[in-house]
N, C-alpha and C positions, 0 to 999 in steps of 0.2 A: 712366908713363902720360901720354899727351897728352890734354888735356881743354879744351874750350871750352864755351860755353853750349849749343851744338847738336851737337857732335861729341865722342865719347869713344872714344879709341883705347886698347884694352887688349891689343893684339897686339904682337908683337915687330917689326912692320914700321913704321918711322917714316913718318908722313905728311908729304908736302911741303906748302908753303903753298897751292899750287894744288889739291891733293887735299883739303885741309881746307876750302878755300873752296867747292869743288865739292860736297862732302858737306853743307856747311852749308845748301845750297839745299833740302835734305830729299829723301827718297826718292821723293816724288811729282813732282819737278821734271821737265819735259819739254823736251829740247833742240829748238830750231826745226828743222824738216826743210828740207833743201836745195831740194826741189821738191815741187809738189803731186802727191799720189797720186790720180790721176783715177779709179782703180777704187774706192778707198774713198770718194772724194767723190761718185761716182755712187750708191753704196749709201746714203750718208747722205741725199742728196737724195731718193732713192726712198722711204726710210722716212719722211721728213718729209712728202712729198706724200701718202703712204698714210694717215698720221695725219689729214691734212686731209680726205681723202675719207671716212674712217671717221667723223670728227666730223660731217660733213654728212649721212652716211647714217643715223646714229643720232639725229640731232637731233630732239627732240620725239616720239620713238617710245616708246610704252608697251610694245609687244611687241617685244623686241629679238632674239628667236629667229628665225633665218632658215634657209633651206635650204642656205645656204653655210657653215653652222657658224661664223659670225663670233662673236667674243668680245663679249658685251654690255657696255656701259660700267658697268652697275651689277649685276654678277653676285652671286649669293648667296654663293658661295665667296670667301674672301679672295683678293686679287690674287696672292698668292704661290702659289696652287694653279692658276692659269690656265695652260693649255697654249697655246703660240703658235699662232695661226691664220693660214693663208695667204690668207684672204679679203681681197680688195680690191674696193670698189665699182666698177662700170663707169664709163667715161668717158661724158659726155653727160648726166648727171643734172642738173648745174648749170653753165650756160654761163659764168657769172662765175667760178666756181671753176676751171673748165677753163682759162680765159684766164689767170688768175693763176698757176696751176701751170706752164703753158707758158712764161710770161714769166720766172718766177724760175728755172726749169730752164735756159732758154737763157742767161740772164745769168750764172748760177753756173758752168755747164759751159764757157762761153767766156771765163771770167775768166782774165786773164793775171796771173801772179804778179809782184809787185813785186820789185825788186832784193833778193836774199837778205840778210837782216840777222840774223846769228847771235846767240844769247843766251849763248854761251859764248866765252871767250877762247881763243886758241890753246893756252895753257898748260893751261886747264881741259879742252880736248878731249884733250890728251895724258894728263892725269890720269885722265880717264874711261876711255880705252883701257887704261892701265896697271892700273887697279883691276879692270876687267872680266877681264883676262887673268891676274891674280894669283890662282892657285889656293890659295895658302898662307893667305889671309885670307877671312873671310866677313863680310858687312855685314848687320846686322839693326837694326830699330828697337828702342829701349829699352822695357822693360816699362812704365815710367812716365816721364813728363816730355817725351816727344816727341823725345828726342835720337837721333842716329844712332850706332850702336856698331860698331866694327871689332874683330873677334876673330880669333885664330889658328884656322884650320880644325881643327887637331888638338885644341885646347882645346874647341872647340864639339862636336866628335865625341865627345870623352871625357865631357863633361858629359851629352850625350844618352845615351851608352852606360851611364853610371852610373845614371841615372834609370830607364832601361828594364830594368836588371839587378835592380831591386828587386822580388823575387818576391811581395811582399805586395800589389802593385798590378798587376803585369804578368806575363804568362806567354808564353813563346815557343811559337809554333804551328808545326806541321810543314807545314801547308798553308794556303792562303787560304780562310777560311770565308765570304767575301762572298756567293758563289752560294747557299750553304746558308741564310744569314740571309735573303737576298732571297726564297727559296722559302718560308720560314716566314712571312714577312710577307705574301706573296701568299695563302697558305692562310688566315691569320687574317683578312685583309681580305675574302676570298671568303666565309668563314663569316659575317662581319658583314653582308655584302650579302645572303646567302641568308636570314638571319634578320631582314632589314629593320631592322637596328640601324644600318646605314650605307647612305646612298643610293649608287647606282651611280656617279654622277658623282664624288662625293667619293672613293669607294673606288679608282677608277682614277687620280684626280688625285694622291693621296698616294703612289702607287707610283713608286719611282725607276726610270726606263726603262733606264738603263745604269749600274748601281751599280759603285762602285769602293771599295777600302778606304780608311780614314782615313789621314791623313798626320801624322806626329809632328814637331814642331819646338819650339824653345825661344826665348824672348825674354829677353835678359840683364837682370838686376836690378842696375843700376848704383848704386842707392841702398843696396845691401847689401854687406857685406864679402865678398870673394871672387867677387862678381858671379855668383851662382847663376842658373840659368835657370828661367824659369816654363814648365812643360810645357804645350803646347797640341796638341790633336789636331784637325786640320781635318776637319770632317765633310762638306765640299763633295763631293757625288756619292756619299756613302755610302748604304747602303740605308735608313737611318732619317732622312735629312736632311729630306725633305718632311714626313714624319709628325711629326718634332720641331717643325717650324715650325707645323704644324696644331694640335698640342696646346698649344704656347706661346700661339698666338693666342687659343684658347678658355679657357685657364687664367689669363690675365692678370687678369681681373676678380676671380678668387678670391684670387690672390696679393696684390692691392692691399687686400683686406679684412683681411689679417692685421695685428694691431697693431704687430708688429716690422718691417713692410715699410718699406724706405727706397728710394726711386726713384733718387736720384742725390745728388751733393754738395749741390746747392741745397736739395733736400728735407730733407737732414740738418740743414742750417743753419736751415731754417724750424722744424724740430722743436726744436732747441736754443733758438731764439728764443722759441718758445711756452713752453718750460719756464722760461726766465728771466722771462717776463712773468707766469707763474702765481704768483710769489712766491718768497721765499727757500727754499732747499733745507734739509732737516733737518740738524742739525749732524753727525750720524753718516753722512751721505751720502758714498759713495766713488765717485769718477769714475775709470774705468779703460778701457783698450782691450785687445783681444786679437788675436793673429795666429794663424790656423789653418794648420798645416803640411799641405800636400797637401789643400787644401779639397775639391776635386771628387772626388778618389780616395777620400776618407774619408766621403763621403755614403752612408749606409745605404740601399740601393736598396729593400728590402722596406718599411721604415718610410715612405719617401717615397711609394711606391705607395699604401700604406694611407692616408697623410695626404691625398694627392691625391684618391683615390676618396671618402673621407669628406667632404671639402670639396665635391666635385661633387654628392654626394647631398644635402647641406645646401642647396646652390644650387637643386637641383630641387625640394626641399620648399618653399623660400621662393617660387619661381616658381609652383608649384601653388597655394599659399595665396593668392597674389595673384589667380590666375585664378578661384578660388572666390569671392572678394570681388566680382569683376566680374560673375560669373554671378548672384550673389545680388542685386546691385543692379539688374540688368536684369529679374529675375523679379518683384521687388516694389519699385516706385519709392517707396512711402511709408516703406520701412524702409531705413535707412542702416546698413550693417554695416561697422564699421571694425575691421580685423584688424591688429594690430601684432605683428610677429614679430621677436623679438630673438634673435639667434644669438650666443652667447658665442664668444670666440676659440677657434680650434682650436689647442691648445697642443702644440708639439713640444718636449720637454724632453730635454736631454742633460746628465747629471751628470758633468762633466769630472774632478772630484776623485776620485770613487769609481770612475771608468772604467766607469760603468754607463749603458747606453742605455735610456731609458724610452720605451716605444712611444707614439705620439701619443695624447693624451687629448682626447676630444671632449666638450664640454659644450654641450648645446643647450637653451635655455630658450624656450619658446613662451608668450607672454602674449597672450591674445585678449580684446579689449575690444569688446563688442557694445553699440551705442547705438541705441535704437529711438526714432524721433521720432514 
C-alpha cells in the first residue's frame, strides 16, 4: 500500500510520483483552462447583472410580490424551497446602474486572455490523462481525514455488492418504484392542502418536479482494517429530497433542545470543558465510547416518527402557552401573568444489552406561576 499524508493507494496499480503529486492537490483542484469560454463567461456576466437589477428593484420595497412572479428577497419559505424565477427588471429604471452594467459587460466581454500559464506540469497532465482512462481503478475521498483513496474497481464493486446483498437492510426490486412514491407524495400533499394543513405554495414547492432514484456509493474507511466502505445513498433528485430539507429546517429547533444533542466537534469539546469545570467526577465514573454498526440502517422508523411527532406537539403547546400570556397581558394591564413552562427531556431509550427497544418516553411538566401586582 502506498500512503502519504493526502493520498492512500490500496489498489494493485502503483502510482507514479507525478500521479501522487497530482492527487495530492485534492479532488477539488481545477486545472487552468487553455482559453476563455466566452459562452460560459457571457452567462456568468448576465447572472451577475441580473442580481444587480433585482437588488435595485426590491430595494426598500415592503410589498415584494409582483405581477412578474419575482422571488422576494425575504420570502416566508426557506430559500431551499424557492423555485427559480425568470423575472428580470427592465432596463431604464436606474440610469447609473444601466451605465455601470454596460461598462463592466463591455470590459469583461472584450477582455483578452493573457498568455496561458498552466498550473500543471507536463508530467502531471500525462498523469491526469492516464488516471482518467484507467478503468481498473476508482478514486474516492476517504470517509474521514480528507485523503484521496485509490482502489481497485473490482474491490470497490465487491464491497458495494456485499453490502447491498444484506437482506436485513436491502431488498432487490423488480422495477423502479420512483414514480409510485412520487404519486403517493403528490396525493398526501394534496390532502394536506385540501384540509388547509399546508399552504398551496409550500405544497407545490416541496414536490420534486423530475424525481430520480437514489444512488448508492461507498467511501473507504482507511482508518479501519480492511478499509470497509461507508454506505451512502445520494438523495439528490429523489422524490423526498425537498420534503426532507423542509422537515429538517423546521425540526432543527426541536433537536437542539434534546439534552444529548451534540452539534459538532467543537460543541462536544465545550461540553467536556463544562463537565471538567463543574468539579471532579465521582470515583465510580466510567468514560466510554461506542461505535454503532450500520447506524442509519438500524434507526427504528416508527419510533423516530413517534418521537418527532411528540416533540412537535410539545413545541405547539409551549407556543400556545406563550400566546395565552400575551393575550392576558393585553386584556388586563394591571395584572402581570407569568407562565413558566418547563418541558422535561423527551427520552428515547435503547437497551443494547437486553436487545430491547423501549419506545420514546415523554415526560411533560407544566409549572404555572401567576403573579398579580
